[in-house]
C-alpha positions in Angstrom: 37.2 -16.5 14.4 37.8 -14.6 11.2 41.4 -13.6 10.9 42.4 -10.1 9.8 38.9 -9.0 10.9 36.2 -10.5 8.8 36.1 -7.6 6.4 39.1 -8.5 4.3 37.7 -12.0 3.8 34.4 -10.5 2.7 35.7 -8.0 0.0 39.0 -9.6 -1.0 37.5 -12.3 -3.3 35.4 -9.8 -5.2 38.3 -7.4 -5.7 40.6 -10.2 -6.9 37.9 -11.7 -9.2 37.2 -8.3 -10.8 40.9 -7.5 -11.2 41.6 -10.9 -12.9 38.6 -10.5 -15.2 39.6 -7.0 -16.3 43.1 -8.2 -16.9 41.8 -11.1 -19.1 40.2 -8.6 -21.4 43.4 -6.6 -22.1 45.7 -7.1 -25.1 48.4 -8.3 -22.8 46.4 -11.3 -21.9 47.5 -13.7 -24.7 51.2 -13.0 -24.2 51.0 -13.1 -20.4 48.8 -16.2 -20.2 51.7 -18.8 -20.0 53.2 -16.7 -17.1 49.8 -16.4 -15.4 49.3 -20.2 -15.6 52.7 -20.7 -14.1 52.1 -18.3 -11.3 48.7 -19.8 -10.5 50.1 -23.4 -10.5 52.9 -22.3 -8.2 50.3 -20.6 -5.9 48.3 -23.7 -5.9 51.2 -25.9 -4.9 52.2 -23.3 -2.2 48.6 -23.3 -1.0 48.6 -27.1 -0.7 51.9 -27.1 1.2 50.5 -24.4 3.5 47.3 -26.3 4.3 49.4 -29.4 4.9 51.7 -27.6 7.3 48.8 -26.0 9.1 47.3 -29.4 9.7 50.6 -30.8 10.8 51.3 -28.2 13.5 47.7 -28.4 14.9 47.6 -31.1 17.6 43.8 -31.0 17.8 43.4 -31.7 14.1 46.1 -34.4 14.1 44.5 -36.1 17.1 41.1 -36.1 15.5 41.9 -36.9 11.9 39.9 -40.2 12.1 36.7 -38.4 13.2 37.2 -35.6 10.8 37.7 -38.1 8.0 34.5 -40.0 8.8 32.5 -36.7 9.0 33.9 -35.6 5.6 32.9 -38.9 4.0 29.3 -38.4 5.2 29.2 -34.8 4.1 30.6 -35.5 0.7 28.3 -38.4 0.0 25.2 -36.5 1.2 26.2 -33.5 -1.0 26.5 -35.9 -4.0 23.3 -37.7 -3.2 21.1 -34.6 -2.9 22.7 -33.0 -6.0 21.9 -36.1 -8.0 18.4 -36.1 -6.6 17.7 -32.5 -7.5 19.2 -32.9 -11.0 17.2 -36.1 -11.5 14.0 -34.2 -10.7 15.0 -31.4 -13.1 15.5 -33.9 -15.9 12.1 -35.5 -15.3 10.3 -32.2 -15.3 11.6 -29.1 -17.2 15.0 -30.1 -18.6 15.2 -33.5 -20.4 18.9 -33.8 -21.3 18.1 -36.2 -24.2 16.5 -33.2 -26.0 19.5 -31.1 -25.3 21.7 -33.8 -26.8 19.6 -33.8 -30.0 19.7 -30.1 -30.2 23.5 -30.1 -30.1 23.5 -32.6 -32.9 21.2 -30.5 -35.0 23.3 -27.3 -34.4 26.3 -29.3 -35.6 28.5 -27.9 -32.9 32.0 -29.3 -32.7 31.5 -30.5 -29.2 34.9 -32.3 -29.0 36.8 -29.2 -29.8 34.8 -26.9 -27.6 35.0 -29.2 -24.5 38.7 -29.9 -25.4 37.8 -33.6 -24.8 40.1 -34.7 -27.5 43.0 -33.6 -25.2 41.4 -35.3 -22.2 44.1 -38.0 -21.7 46.8 -35.3 -21.7 44.8 -33.2 -19.2 44.1 -36.3 -17.0 47.8 -37.0 -16.8 48.8 -33.5 -15.9 51.6 -33.5 -13.3 49.4 -31.4 -11.0 47.2 -34.5 -10.4 50.1 -36.0 -8.6 51.9 -32.9 -7.3 48.8 -31.5 -5.4 48.3 -34.5 -3.1 52.0 -34.9 -2.7 52.3 -31.3 -1.6 49.6 -31.8 1.0 51.5 -34.9 2.4 54.9 -33.1 2.3 53.4 -30.1 4.1 51.8 -32.2 6.7 55.0 -34.0 7.5 57.0 -30.8 7.6 54.4 -29.2 10.0 54.2 -32.3 12.2 57.9 -33.1 12.5 59.8 -29.9 11.9 57.7 -26.7 12.6 56.2 -25.5 15.8 53.1 -23.4 16.5 55.1 -20.2 16.4 55.2 -20.7 12.6 51.4 -20.4 12.4 51.5 -16.6 11.7 53.8 -17.0 8.7 51.6 -19.7 7.4 48.6 -17.3 7.8 50.2 -14.7 5.6 51.3 -17.4 3.1 47.7 -18.6 2.9 46.4 -15.1 2.3 48.9 -14.5 -0.5 48.0 -17.9 -2.1 44.3 -17.1 -1.9 44.8 -13.7 -3.6 46.7 -15.3 -6.5 44.1 -18.1 -6.9 41.1 -15.7 -6.8 42.7 -13.5 -9.3 43.4 -16.6 -11.4 39.7 -17.5 -11.3 38.8 -14.0 -12.6 41.3 -14.4 -15.5 39.9 -17.9 -16.3 36.4 -16.4 -16.4 37.5 -14.0 -19.1 39.5 -16.6 -21.0 36.6 -19.0 -21.0 33.9 -16.6 -21.8 33.3 -18.2 -25.2 31.8 -21.2 -23.3 29.0 -19.0 -22.1 27.7 -18.3 -25.6 26.6 -21.9 -25.8 24.2 -21.3 -22.9 22.1 -19.3 -25.5 22.3 -22.3 -27.9 21.3 -24.8 -25.3 18.8 -22.5 -23.7 19.1 -20.7 -20.4 17.4 -23.6 -18.6 20.7 -25.3 -18.7 21.7 -23.0 -15.9 19.2 -24.8 -13.7 21.5 -27.8 -13.6 24.1 -25.7 -11.7 21.4 -24.3 -9.4 20.1 -27.8 -8.7 23.7 -29.0 -7.9 24.2 -26.1 -5.5 20.9 -26.5 -3.7 21.5 -30.2 -3.4 25.0 -29.6 -1.9 23.6 -27.1 0.6 20.8 -29.4 1.6 23.2 -32.3 1.9 25.5 -30.2 4.0 22.6 -29.1 6.2 21.3 -32.6 6.8 24.7 -34.1 7.4 25.4 -31.3 9.9 22.3 -32.3 11.8 23.2 -36.0 11.7 26.8 -35.5 12.8 26.0 -32.6 15.2 28.3 -30.3 13.4 27.9 -26.5 13.1 26.3 -25.5 9.7 29.4 -23.3 9.2 31.3 -26.5 8.8 28.9 -28.8 7.0 27.1 -26.4 4.7 30.1 -24.3 3.6 32.3 -27.3 3.0 29.6 -29.0 1.0 29.0 -25.8 -1.0 32.6 -26.0 -2.3 31.1 -28.5 -4.8 34.6 -30.2 -5.4 36.5 -26.9 -5.6 38.8 -28.1 -2.8 41.6 -25.6 -3.2 39.6 -22.5 -2.8 37.1 -24.0 -0.3 39.8 -25.4 2.0 41.9 -22.2 1.9 39.0 -19.9 2.4 37.6 -21.8 5.3 41.0 -22.0 6.9 41.4 -18.3 6.5 38.0 -17.5 7.9 37.7 -20.1 10.7 41.0 -21.8 11.3 42.7 -25.0 10.1 40.2 -27.5 11.7 37.3 -26.1 9.6 39.6 -25.6 6.7 40.5 -29.3 6.8 36.8 -30.0 6.3 36.6 -27.7 3.3 39.5 -29.4 1.7 38.8 -33.0 2.4 35.1 -33.0 1.7 35.7 -31.7 -1.8 38.6 -34.0 -2.6 36.3 -36.8 -1.5 33.5 -35.6 -3.7 35.7 -36.0 -6.7 36.9 -39.4 -5.5 33.4 -40.8 -4.8 32.0 -39.4 -8.0 34.6 -41.3 -10.1 34.0 -44.4 -8.0 30.2 -44.2 -8.4 30.1 -43.2 -12.1 28.8 -46.6 -13.2 26.0 -46.4 -10.7 25.2 -42.7 -11.3 24.8 -43.2 -15.1 22.1 -45.8 -14.4 20.1 -43.2 -12.4 20.1 -40.6 -15.2 22.3 -38.8 -17.8 22.6 -35.8 -15.5 23.7 -37.7 -12.4 27.4 -38.0 -13.3 27.3 -34.2 -14.1 25.7 -33.6 -10.7 28.4 -35.5 -8.9 31.3 -33.8 -10.7 29.9 -30.3 -10.0 32.7 -27.7 -10.3 35.2 -30.3 -11.2 33.5 -30.8 -14.5 35.5 -27.8 -15.7 38.7 -29.7 -15.5 39.7 -32.9 -13.7 36.2 -34.5 -13.8 35.4 -33.6 -17.5 37.0 -36.6 -19.1 35.6 -39.3 -16.8 32.1 -37.7 -16.7 32.1 -37.3 -20.5 33.0 -41.0 -21.0 29.8 -41.9 -19.3 27.4 -39.2 -20.5 28.7 -39.0 -24.1 30.5 -36.3 -26.1 27.4 -34.1 -26.6 26.5 -33.9 -23.0 30.2 -33.4 -22.2 29.6 -29.8 -23.3 26.8 -29.5 -20.8 29.1 -30.9 -18.1 31.8 -28.3 -19.1 29.3 -25.4 -19.0 28.0 -26.6 -15.6 31.6 -26.9 -14.3 32.5 -23.4 -15.6 29.4 -21.8 -13.9 30.0 -23.5 -10.6 33.8 -22.8 -10.6 33.1 -19.1 -10.8 30.1 -19.4 -8.4 32.0 -21.0 -5.6 34.4 -18.2 -4.9 31.5 -15.8 -4.8 29.2 -17.8 -2.6 31.8 -18.7 0.0 32.2 -15.2 1.5 28.4 -14.8 1.4 27.8 -18.0 3.3 30.5 -17.2 5.8 28.6 -14.0 6.7 25.1 -15.6 6.7 25.8 -18.8 8.7 
């Protein structure tokens, strides 16, 4: 089921992305950016609370959390595995990352400044790292012990408002981070292939795990295609299909970040690009510091560019997949 008729969930992301991007190019942007960041963070917390409450009031989801959790583990690991495999093949054929690292050294680019890695410890300890999971838990407890199913309609509207704010925020971020894209020219446009390989690996991982687990492709492929962007993916799938599928979208991508961090010592032994493949869209923010510690400062910029590309790709691909699958 696609609530509000499927049309709004098809065009809403593109309108909000475009609006945010246009706003980011105006002279008001610099003055308004702190307020925009505050609004987006509040929307993110509200979104996490809403998803938690939606899970809590849904008896079917609560009764099947164990099964859903197991399925999410399989989907996330398969998405990571195939993404790593595709990037590994890319490195061994047309895009050796060692050459890219040498090129960055020759260009004398201040990689630390561009990737903001020097502030990594501060970013890693951002309160949102703790507030987001806490919001989910608090929302789940409120939904389970306090709210009833009659509250679902209000949560539906809250979810839509949060999604609009987040999609607009993604568009603003696109404009604010446009300087990162100029380094694609320095590194060569082949660096975009890394993002494509991660996406194709995620889709294939979602497809195969769907076959193994006997899940609809709408669940396995779309959740895997979130590529660690759990807030947008979980919220969008909830809005499009209901809370059970939305739970997959959220948990699969949270687990992708968790398993990537856990497996980083193993991934770096496979290839330089493997940690980048695991981090996916998360390489733009939360995953940048741990991934960079394993791949090195120079390739940290490659991780950042990959994360930026995927972060802006996920909100666009989700509505397309919803209408295709």
